[in-house]
C-alpha positions in Angstrom: 10.6 -10.0 5.7 12.0 -13.0 3.5 14.2 -11.8 1.1 12.8 -13.3 -1.8 9.3 -11.2 -1.7 11.2 -7.8 -0.6 10.2 -6.7 -5.1 7.4 -7.4 -5.3 6.3 -5.8 -1.3 8.2 -2.7 -2.7 6.1 -2.5 -5.8 2.8 -2.4 -3.9 3.8 0.3 -2.3 4.7 1.9 -5.0 1.1 1.0 -6.7 -0.7 1.6 -3.2 1.0 5.3 -3.3 -0.3 5.7 -7.0 -3.5 5.2 -6.6 -3.8 7.2 -3.3 -2.3 10.1 -4.7 -4.6 9.9 -7.7 -7.8 9.5 -5.9 -6.7 13.2 -4.0 -5.6 11.7 -0.1 -3.0 12.0 1.5 -1.2 9.2 4.1 -2.0 10.5 6.6 -6.1 10.4 5.4 -6.0 7.3 4.0 -4.1 5.3 6.5 -7.2 7.1 8.9 -10.0 5.4 6.6 -8.0 1.7 7.3 -7.6 2.9 11.0 -3.3 2.3 10.9 -1.2 4.9 11.8 0.7 7.4 9.4 4.1 6.0 10.0 3.0 2.8 9.1 1.2 3.4 5.8 4.4 5.7 5.4 6.7 2.1 6.0 4.0 0.5 3.4 4.5 2.7 0.5 8.5 3.6 1.0 10.7 1.7 -1.3 13.0 0.2 1.3 10.9 -0.8 3.9 10.5 -4.3 5.1 7.2 -3.5 7.0 4.5 -6.5 6.4 1.3 -6.1 5.4 -2.0 -8.7 5.8 -4.5 -9.0 4.2 -7.1 -7.8 5.9 -5.6 -4.4 5.3 -4.8 -5.4 2.1 -8.2 -5.0 1.2 -9.2 -2.4 3.4 -6.8 -0.2 1.4 -7.8 -1.6 -1.9 -11.5 -0.6 -0.7 -10.5 3.3 0.0 -9.1 3.4 -2.5 -11.7 2.2 -4.2 -9.8 -0.6 -7.0 -10.1 -4.2 -7.5 -6.9 -5.3 -4.7 -5.3 -7.2 -8.5 -4.8 -3.7 -9.7 -2.5 -3.5 -6.7 -0.2 -7.0 -8.2 -0.5 -5.4 -11.6 3.2 -4.1 -11.5 5.0 -2.4 -14.4 9.0 -2.3 -15.2 
């Protein structure tokens, strides 16, 4: 992954984890809902992972979490 996007991907993963927990879902449940492995979901949420994420899967995740995709990009400092 390009280093210039690493921090944004880290924050995106943290937001996904935040909304997943707020919905009361496990990583396995969210992974199943968007048809990826639990390991891939874990890597997406990991703070120091360099896992990429397709736009289609990002939209699937937002749908499964019942949040607008823009919410996943509202990074808090």
